[in-house]
Kinemage of the C-alpha trace (Angstrom):
@kinemage 1
@onewidth
@group {chain A} dominant
@subgroup {mainchain}
@vectorlist {calphas} color= white
{ca unk a 1} P -0.916 25.647 10.335
{ca unk a 2} L 1.125 22.838 11.825
{ca unk a 3} L -0.880 19.656 12.360
{ca unk a 4} L -0.640 18.064 15.781
{ca unk a 5} L -0.608 14.299 15.946
{ca unk a 6} L -2.322 12.872 18.997
{ca unk a 7} L -2.027 9.427 20.510
{ca unk a 8} L -5.309 8.119 19.066
{ca unk a 9} L -4.242 8.131 15.371
{ca unk a 10} L -1.029 6.332 16.325
{ca unk a 11} L -2.993 3.666 18.172
{ca unk a 12} L -5.420 3.492 15.250
{ca unk a 13} L -2.643 2.827 12.746
{ca unk a 14} L -1.060 0.197 15.007
{ca unk a 15} L -4.459 -1.518 15.228
{ca unk a 16} L -4.843 -1.309 11.434
{ca unk a 17} L -1.448 -2.916 10.847
{ca unk a 18} L -2.230 -5.595 13.430
{ca unk a 19} L -5.520 -6.274 11.638
{ca unk a 20} L -3.815 -6.599 8.255
{ca unk a 21} L -1.124 -8.895 9.610
{ca unk a 22} L -3.803 -10.852 11.472
{ca unk a 23} L -5.775 -11.273 8.250
{ca unk a 24} L -2.734 -12.784 6.560
{ca unk a 25} L -1.980 -15.031 9.541
{ca unk a 26} L -5.613 -16.193 9.678
{ca unk a 27} L -5.468 -16.993 5.980
{ca unk a 28} L -2.247 -18.940 6.449
{ca unk a 29} L -3.793 -20.928 9.311
{ca unk a 30} L -6.993 -21.664 7.381
{ca unk a 31} L -5.120 -22.790 4.277
{ca unk a 32} L -2.717 -24.871 6.368
{ca unk a 33} L -5.795 -26.752 7.610
{ca unk a 34} L -6.797 -27.531 4.019
{ca unk a 35} L -8.992 -24.585 2.984
{ca unk a 36} L -8.555 -23.517 -0.626
{ca unk a 37} L -7.277 -19.946 -1.129
{ca unk a 38} L -10.214 -19.128 -3.436
{ca unk a 39} L -12.683 -20.330 -0.797
{ca unk a 40} L -10.970 -18.182 1.837
{ca unk a 41} L -11.162 -15.130 -0.451
{ca unk a 42} L -14.876 -15.783 -1.047
{ca unk a 43} L -15.708 -16.077 2.657
{ca unk a 44} L -13.610 -13.071 3.673
{ca unk a 45} L -15.215 -10.848 1.019
{ca unk a 46} L -18.693 -12.121 1.873
{ca unk a 47} L -18.200 -11.266 5.548
{ca unk a 48} L -16.744 -7.847 4.633
{ca unk a 49} L -19.756 -7.144 2.396
{ca unk a 50} L -22.200 -8.052 5.158
{ca unk a 51} L -20.441 -5.581 7.457
{ca unk a 52} L -19.686 -2.726 5.040
{ca unk a 53} L -22.861 -2.669 2.944
{ca unk a 54} L -25.258 -1.829 5.828
{ca unk a 55} L -22.809 0.746 7.210
{ca unk a 56} L -22.499 2.397 3.779
{ca unk a 57} L -26.267 2.616 3.431
{ca unk a 58} L -26.493 4.024 6.949
{ca unk a 59} L -23.829 6.735 6.684
{ca unk a 60} L -24.092 7.671 2.999
{ca unk a 61} L -27.824 7.587 2.320
{ca unk a 62} L -28.029 11.346 1.758
{ca unk a 63} L -24.967 11.534 -0.502
{ca unk a 64} L -25.527 12.489 -4.120
{ca unk a 65} L -24.608 9.696 -6.498
{ca unk a 66} L -23.673 10.207 -10.153
{ca unk a 67} L -25.511 8.275 -12.884
{ca unk a 68} L -24.092 4.897 -13.837
{ca unk a 69} L -22.296 5.306 -17.158
{ca unk a 70} L -20.424 2.696 -19.178
{ca unk a 71} L -17.111 4.117 -17.955
{ca unk a 72} L -18.132 3.820 -14.302
{ca unk a 73} L -19.534 0.289 -14.687
{ca unk a 74} L -16.380 -0.787 -16.542
{ca unk a 75} L -14.275 0.747 -13.790
{ca unk a 76} L -16.223 -1.123 -11.121
{ca unk a 77} L -15.703 -4.363 -13.057
{ca unk a 78} L -11.946 -3.764 -13.271
{ca unk a 79} L -11.780 -2.916 -9.570
{ca unk a 80} L -13.539 -6.167 -8.713
{ca unk a 81} L -11.370 -8.150 -11.139
{ca unk a 82} L -8.053 -6.727 -9.923
{ca unk a 83} L -9.166 -7.004 -6.309
{ca unk a 84} L -10.184 -10.661 -6.532
{ca unk a 85} L -7.130 -11.649 -8.581
{ca unk a 86} L -4.848 -9.822 -6.189
{ca unk a 87} L -6.355 -11.480 -3.124
{ca unk a 88} L -6.304 -14.920 -4.762
{ca unk a 89} L -2.634 -14.657 -5.751
{ca unk a 90} L -1.799 -13.028 -2.433
{ca unk a 91} L -3.269 -15.757 -0.237
{ca unk a 92} L -1.847 -18.461 -2.492
{ca unk a 93} L 1.562 -16.824 -2.087
{ca unk a 94} L 1.191 -16.597 1.683
{ca unk a 95} L 0.183 -20.266 1.796
{ca unk a 96} L 3.357 -21.233 -0.082
{ca unk a 97} L 5.642 -18.895 1.878
{ca unk a 98} L 4.695 -16.978 5.034
{ca unk a 99} L 2.747 -13.916 6.247
{ca unk a 100} L 6.104 -12.240 6.915
{ca unk a 101} L 7.002 -12.362 3.223
{ca unk a 102} L 3.472 -11.191 2.373
{ca unk a 103} L 3.702 -8.036 4.491
{ca unk a 104} L 7.240 -7.346 3.261
{ca unk a 105} L 6.176 -7.546 -0.384
{ca unk a 106} L 3.233 -5.178 0.174
{ca unk a 107} L 5.706 -2.328 0.623
{ca unk a 108} L 6.591 -2.399 -3.089
{ca unk a 109} L 3.034 -1.305 -3.953
{ca unk a 110} L 3.853 2.462 -3.818
{ca unk a 111} L 6.778 1.946 -6.195
{ca unk a 112} L 4.776 -0.142 -8.669
{ca unk a 113} L 1.929 2.370 -8.476
{ca unk a 114} L 4.386 5.155 -9.324
{ca unk a 115} L 5.599 3.236 -12.403
{ca unk a 116} L 2.043 2.659 -13.642
{ca unk a 117} L 1.104 6.279 -12.918
{ca unk a 118} L 4.039 7.465 -15.050
{ca unk a 119} L 3.084 5.068 -17.856
{ca unk a 120} L -0.516 6.333 -17.865
{ca unk a 121} L 0.684 9.957 -17.478
{ca unk a 122} L -0.939 10.413 -14.098
{ca unk a 123} L 2.394 11.454 -12.528
{ca unk a 124} L 4.898 14.061 -13.680
{ca unk a 125} L 8.352 12.698 -14.481
{ca unk a 126} L 11.114 15.305 -14.307
{ca unk a 127} L 14.686 14.098 -13.766
{ca unk a 128} L 15.669 17.565 -12.543
{ca unk a 129} L 13.218 17.320 -9.652
{ca unk a 130} L 14.390 15.913 -6.310
{ca unk a 131} L 10.977 14.354 -5.711
{ca unk a 132} L 11.108 12.465 -9.022
{ca unk a 133} L 14.627 11.228 -8.289
{ca unk a 134} L 13.558 10.077 -4.804
{ca unk a 135} L 10.492 8.242 -6.126
{ca unk a 136} L 12.444 6.622 -8.956
{ca unk a 137} L 15.321 5.494 -6.747
{ca unk a 138} L 12.885 4.332 -4.062
{ca unk a 139} L 11.041 2.237 -6.632
{ca unk a 140} L 14.255 0.586 -7.825
{ca unk a 141} L 15.400 -0.055 -4.243
{ca unk a 142} L 12.029 -1.556 -3.259
{ca unk a 143} L 11.980 -3.917 -6.237
{ca unk a 144} L 15.564 -4.935 -5.438
{ca unk a 145} L 14.543 -5.691 -1.863
{ca unk a 146} L 11.635 -7.780 -3.158
{ca unk a 147} L 14.068 -9.888 -5.201
{ca unk a 148} L 16.213 -10.400 -2.096
{ca unk a 149} L 13.368 -11.625 0.143
{ca unk a 150} L 12.167 -13.926 -2.656
{ca unk a 151} L 15.397 -15.485 -3.904
{ca unk a 152} L 17.781 -15.204 -0.951
{ca unk a 153} L 16.982 -16.832 2.378
{ca unk a 154} L 20.414 -16.765 4.017
{ca unk a 155} L 21.328 -18.205 7.407
{ca unk a 156} L 18.718 -18.688 10.107
{ca unk a 157} L 18.143 -15.864 12.559
{ca unk a 158} L 15.517 -17.882 14.457
{ca unk a 159} L 15.152 -21.621 13.964
{ca unk a 160} L 11.845 -23.376 13.329
{ca unk a 161} L 10.250 -25.639 15.906
{ca unk a 162} L 12.016 -28.995 16.395
{ca unk a 163} L 8.939 -30.863 15.153
{ca unk a 164} L 9.527 -29.629 11.634
{ca unk a 165} L 11.288 -32.228 9.509
{ca unk a 166} L 14.682 -31.256 8.118
{ca unk a 167} L 15.004 -33.857 5.355
{ca unk a 168} L 16.734 -32.681 2.182
{ca unk a 169} L 13.664 -33.302 0.024
{ca unk a 170} L 11.469 -31.176 2.284
{ca unk a 171} L 14.037 -28.360 2.422
{ca unk a 172} L 14.228 -28.254 -1.387
{ca unk a 173} L 10.426 -28.289 -1.584
{ca unk a 174} L 10.167 -25.420 0.907
{ca unk a 175} L 12.709 -23.355 -1.038
{ca unk a 176} L 10.810 -23.956 -4.290
{ca unk a 177} L 7.500 -23.059 -2.659
{ca unk a 178} L 9.064 -19.904 -1.190
{ca unk a 179} L 10.140 -18.700 -4.659
{ca unk a 180} L 6.751 -19.493 -6.217
{ca unk a 181} L 5.010 -17.842 -3.271
{ca unk a 182} L 7.150 -14.731 -3.748
{ca unk a 183} L 6.183 -14.578 -7.423
{ca unk a 184} L 2.495 -14.916 -6.532
{ca unk a 185} L 2.869 -12.111 -3.988
{ca unk a 186} L 4.556 -9.954 -6.632
{ca unk a 187} L 1.506 -10.498 -8.873
{ca unk a 188} L -0.696 -9.546 -5.908
{ca unk a 189} L 1.228 -6.260 -5.556
{ca unk a 190} L 0.866 -5.596 -9.287
{ca unk a 191} L -2.892 -6.156 -9.034
{ca unk a 192} L -3.061 -3.824 -6.021
{ca unk a 193} L -1.201 -1.104 -7.939
{ca unk a 194} L -3.510 -1.535 -10.928
{ca unk a 195} L -6.482 -1.320 -8.564
{ca unk a 196} L -5.219 2.035 -7.307
{ca unk a 197} L -4.687 3.322 -10.853
{ca unk a 198} L -8.257 2.412 -11.820
{ca unk a 199} L -9.481 4.208 -8.712
{ca unk a 200} L -7.561 7.289 -9.856
{ca unk a 201} L -9.195 7.126 -13.287
{ca unk a 202} L -12.645 6.808 -11.711
{ca unk a 203} L -11.811 9.714 -9.437
{ca unk a 204} L -11.448 11.913 -12.529
{ca unk a 205} L -14.765 10.658 -13.892
{ca unk a 206} L -16.673 11.479 -10.703
{ca unk a 207} L -15.820 12.428 -7.153
{ca unk a 208} L -15.213 9.455 -4.896
{ca unk a 209} L -14.551 10.032 -1.216
{ca unk a 210} L -12.532 7.159 0.283
{ca unk a 211} L -10.847 8.002 3.559
{ca unk a 212} L -10.170 6.379 6.777
{ca unk a 213} L -10.376 8.025 10.145
{ca unk a 214} L -6.579 8.151 10.598
{ca unk a 215} L -6.145 9.566 7.094
{ca unk a 216} L -8.571 12.378 7.860
{ca unk a 217} L -6.869 13.162 11.154
{ca unk a 218} L -3.219 13.061 10.128
{ca unk a 219} L -2.800 12.878 6.360
{ca unk a 220} L -1.540 10.192 3.941
{ca unk a 221} L 2.174 10.482 4.769
{ca unk a 222} L 1.578 9.699 8.448
{ca unk a 223} L -0.563 6.704 7.484
{ca unk a 224} L 2.011 5.433 5.002
{ca unk a 225} L 4.972 5.378 7.403
{ca unk a 226} L 3.308 2.640 9.463
{ca unk a 227} L 3.348 0.093 6.615
{ca unk a 228} L 6.705 -1.559 7.526
{ca unk a 229} L 5.346 -2.129 11.033
{ca unk a 230} L 3.286 -4.965 9.528
{ca unk a 231} L 6.492 -6.845 8.746
{ca unk a 232} L 7.497 -6.855 12.413
{ca unk a 233} L 4.011 -7.881 13.556
{ca unk a 234} L 3.688 -10.685 10.997
{ca unk a 235} L 7.214 -11.965 11.612
{ca unk a 236} L 6.697 -12.055 15.371
{ca unk a 237} L 3.330 -13.782 15.059
{ca unk a 238} L 4.650 -16.319 12.522
{ca unk a 239} L 7.526 -17.281 14.795
{ca unk a 240} L 5.413 -17.387 17.981
{ca unk a 241} L 2.217 -18.985 16.640
{ca unk a 242} L 3.476 -21.196 13.822
{ca unk a 243} L 7.065 -21.787 14.861
{ca unk a 244} L 8.267 -20.557 11.451
{ca unk a 245} L 11.952 -19.970 10.892
{ca unk a 246} L 13.200 -16.426 10.370
{ca unk a 247} L 15.992 -16.105 7.819
{ca unk a 248} L 18.512 -13.321 7.409
{ca unk a 249} L 17.418 -12.791 3.798
{ca unk a 250} L 13.940 -11.600 4.728
{ca unk a 251} L 15.349 -9.288 7.423
{ca unk a 252} L 17.776 -7.658 4.966
{ca unk a 253} L 15.226 -7.578 2.144
{ca unk a 254} L 12.496 -6.104 4.346
{ca unk a 255} L 14.878 -3.368 5.517
{ca unk a 256} L 15.772 -2.530 1.895
{ca unk a 257} L 12.099 -2.503 0.874
{ca unk a 258} L 11.286 -0.207 3.801
{ca unk a 259} L 14.119 2.136 2.758
{ca unk a 260} L 12.798 2.324 -0.790
{ca unk a 261} L 9.259 2.713 0.530
{ca unk a 262} L 10.226 5.751 2.612
{ca unk a 263} L 12.087 7.260 -0.362
{ca unk a 264} L 8.945 7.049 -2.500
{ca unk a 265} L 6.805 8.531 0.275
{ca unk a 266} L 9.340 11.326 0.894
{ca unk a 267} L 9.378 12.172 -2.803
{ca unk a 268} L 5.586 12.284 -2.931
{ca unk a 269} L 5.401 14.424 0.229
{ca unk a 270} L 8.086 16.799 -1.109
{ca unk a 271} L 6.116 17.083 -4.350
{ca unk a 272} L 2.934 17.993 -2.477
{ca unk a 273} L 4.773 20.596 -0.367
{ca unk a 274} L 6.264 22.195 -3.497
{ca unk a 275} L 2.842 22.260 -5.121
{ca unk a 276} L 1.368 24.118 -2.140
{ca unk a 277} L 4.294 26.560 -2.090
{ca unk a 278} L 3.907 27.265 -5.810
{ca unk a 279} L 0.190 27.940 -5.330
{ca unk a 280} L 0.913 30.298 -2.423
{ca unk a 281} L 3.595 32.127 -4.417
{ca unk a 282} L 1.212 32.430 -7.351
{ca unk a 283} L -1.512 33.889 -5.121
{ca unk a 284} L 0.894 36.343 -3.487
{ca unk a 285} L 2.241 37.425 -6.893
{ca unk a 286} L -1.258 38.080 -8.243
{ca unk a 287} L -2.224 40.056 -5.135
{ca unk a 288} L 0.983 42.146 -5.324
{ca unk a 289} L 0.159 43.041 -8.916
{ca unk a 290} L -3.319 44.225 -7.944
{ca unk a 291} L -2.221 46.444 -5.036
{ca unk a 292} L -0.093 48.961 -7.028
{ca unk a 293} L -2.882 49.243 -9.589
{ca unk a 294} L -5.378 50.155 -6.866
{ca unk a 295} L -2.913 52.562 -5.295
{ca unk a 296} L -2.320 54.318 -8.626
{ca unk a 297} L -6.066 54.755 -9.132
{ca unk a 298} L -6.416 56.296 -5.670
{ca unk a 299} L -3.479 58.664 -6.286
{ca unk a 300} L -4.958 59.812 -9.594
{ca unk a 301} L -8.325 60.557 -7.970
{ca unk a 302} L -6.674 62.496 -5.171
């Protein structure tokens, strides 16, 4: 049955992307005022825990929970480790560069996750399959776009505020910080991909239900296509609120990353569709084999 997409999930995803971009912008503002990135990560996680822990106890009190084994405890430790390292490197990278670069780099997470999933044999890799080709090419394109936004700034599309000093020493310092910030953000994306892989391993150990409202209503592909919207939101907010300059390099790189991102998502969606079709064909084949057998038995009795 075809799934109808209403206005509410679209608004929900726009709000989610605004929230994510806003989180990065808030972190940039706090660190610009002198707050350490580790302190910001601590406070943000503490506030999130105060909000999420009571809601989890309220809505999931009756859920059956598996016993805590060494595998599960180790998985929880790795999730916490990768999560904290990713956030620390991510906010440090945003502090050295900009929220625009941060949101652009996040779009390489699906590609890096695909690489790790292939390494750990959680994804099938068949060069004859269109979905595998799309995911592989999308991964390469996304990583190439990440290199562009990190190492190529290009001419200005929008200039920074006049109050910003344009001395040669400061320009060289900003370019160096931009490259280091891009590397930190790349580490953040690697940690995020590893975090997802560990979640997949834990999912095989015991059933874990993690969904959002929009994901339940529309499916993962619909949710995923909104990710590049964060680049536009963060870039607009950075220019308006902070007076940051917008360079041609990040525009070109973000477009390339988005192209690779959509290729990976298309390949994954095509793979899921083929899987469903194969299951349906298998069911129809088994039912067609049973029908003649039943008919022959009826004919023999008659």
